C-alpha positions in Angstrom: 0.0 0.0 0.0 2.9 2.4 0.8 4.4 1.9 -2.7 1.1 2.7 -4.4 0.7 5.8 -2.3 4.2 6.9 -3.0 3.8 6.3 -6.8 0.5 8.3 -6.7 2.2 11.2 -4.9 5.1 11.3 -7.4 2.8 11.1 -10.3 0.6 13.9 -8.9 3.7 16.1 -8.4 4.9 15.4 -12.0 1.4 16.1 -13.5 1.1 19.3 -11.4 4.6 20.4 -12.3 4.0 19.7 -16.0 0.7 21.6 -15.9 2.4 24.6 -14.2 5.2 24.7 -16.8 2.7 24.5 -19.7 0.6 27.3 -18.2 3.6 29.6 -17.7 5.3 29.0 -21.0 2.5 28.3 -23.5 -1.0 28.6 -22.3 -1.5 32.3 -21.8 0.4 33.7 -24.8 -1.4 34.6 -28.0 -0.1 35.9 -31.3 -0.5 39.6 -31.8 -2.5 40.8 -34.8 -0.7 44.0 -35.7 -1.7 47.1 -37.6 0.4 50.0 -38.9 -0.5 52.0 -35.8 1.0 49.4 -33.4 4.7 49.9 -34.2 5.4 53.5 -33.0 8.3 55.5 -31.6 8.0 58.6 -29.5 8.9 61.8 -31.4 11.6 64.1 -30.0 9.6 67.0 -31.4 6.0 66.4 -30.5 6.5 64.0 -27.6 3.8 61.8 -29.1 4.1 58.2 -30.4 4.3 58.1 -34.2 4.0 55.0 -36.5 7.2 53.9 -38.3 7.5 51.7 -41.3 7.9 48.0 -40.6 7.6 44.5 -42.1 7.9 40.8 -41.2 6.2 41.3 -37.9 5.9 38.4 -35.3 4.6 39.2 -31.9 3.1 37.6 -28.8 1.3 38.9 -25.8 -0.8 37.8 -22.8 -3.7 39.2 -20.8 -2.2 37.7 -17.7 0.6 40.3 -17.4 1.3 43.7 -19.0 5.0 42.8 -19.4 4.6 39.7 -21.5 4.5 41.6 -24.9 7.4 40.7 -27.2 7.8 41.4 -30.9 10.3 41.0 -33.7 10.1 42.9 -37.0 12.2 44.8 -39.5 12.2 48.5 -40.4 13.5 50.0 -43.6 14.1 53.3 -41.8 17.8 54.1 -41.2 19.1 54.1 -37.7 20.6 57.6 -38.4 17.1 59.0 -39.1 15.6 57.2 -36.1 18.2 58.6 -33.7 17.6 62.1 -35.0 13.8 61.8 -34.8 12.8 59.7 -31.8 13.5 59.5 -28.1 16.3 57.2 -27.1 16.0 55.1 -23.9 18.9 54.8 -21.5 19.5 51.5 -19.8 16.6 49.4 -21.3 16.3 45.8 -20.0 14.8 43.4 -22.5 12.7 40.7 -20.8 13.2 37.0 -21.6 10.6 35.5 -24.0 9.4 31.9 -23.9 11.9 29.6 -25.6 9.5 28.7 -28.4 9.4 32.4 -29.5 12.8 32.0 -30.9 13.1 35.3 -32.9 13.5 37.2 -29.6 16.8 36.6 -27.7 16.7 39.0 -24.7 20.2 38.2 -23.6 21.7 39.0 -27.0 19.5 42.1 -27.4 20.6 43.3 -24.0 24.3 42.7 -24.8 24.0 44.5 -28.1 22.3 47.5 -26.4 25.1 47.7 -23.8 27.8 47.6 -26.4 26.0 50.0 -28.8 25.4 47.5 -31.6 21.6 48.3 -31.2 19.8 51.4 -29.9 16.6 51.4 -27.8 13.8 53.9 -28.4 10.7 54.8 -26.4 7.8 53.2 -28.2 4.9 54.3 -26.0 5.4 55.7 -22.5 2.8 54.4 -20.1 1.2 52.1 -22.6 -0.5 51.0 -19.5 0.1 52.8 -16.2 3.7 52.1 -15.1 4.6 50.1 -18.3 6.6 51.4 -21.2 6.9 49.8 -24.7 10.6 49.8 -25.7 11.8 49.2 -29.3 15.5 48.2 -30.0 16.7 48.7 -33.6 19.9 47.4 -35.3 21.7 49.1 -38.1 20.5 46.4 -40.5 16.9 47.1 -39.7 16.1 44.3 -37.4 14.0 45.5 -34.5 12.6 44.1 -31.3 9.9 45.4 -28.9 8.9 44.6 -25.4 7.1 46.1 -22.4 9.0 46.9 -19.2 8.1 48.5 -15.9 9.1 52.2 -15.7 10.4 54.0 -12.6 6.9 55.2 -11.6 5.4 51.7 -12.0 8.2 50.2 -9.8 7.4 52.5 -6.9 3.6 52.4 -7.2 3.5 48.6 -7.8 5.5 48.1 -4.6 2.7 50.0 -2.7 4.6 53.2 -2.1 3.2 56.7 -2.7 3.4 58.1 -6.2 6.7 60.0 -6.7 6.9 63.6 -7.8 6.7 63.8 -11.6 4.7 60.6 -12.1 1.2 60.6 -13.4 -1.6 59.7 -11.0 -2.3 56.0 -11.1 -5.7 54.8 -12.0 -8.1 53.8 -9.2 -8.0 50.1 -8.4 -11.2 48.1 -8.3 -11.8 46.4 -5.0 
């Protein structure tokens, strides 16, 4: 009887672990249907997000978290023009994508941003309160986008008061 109980416990653990892994890595992600208005960079001149040219888009997102957005695409716009026209982001941190979304390698993108091989731009600030969309672009036109928590979001999500210079957070539903 003890062996049967032991086997049942091990099998239960394996099934629960497998289900948890599947839910984290596969279940909540959906492909993003993109329009021309979805790939934007924030203008240095107007301070507003403006659409840029792009092609070969692949993207994923999830309703379970605002920072699960990842996208890969190409832009024919030169990096020189982009740097003269759009807001550059200091110290961006690409977030790791699920392994099956293989066009997005956060470690490589992060290393390339650090060494200057790629440049990060503000896509949309506060796309959702406390979350910015960042777009990294390479000289050959490859580009990657992700959402990351901004400085205001970090403080407010930790339960601290809104810092000076941050927008008022939306009211939370009880």
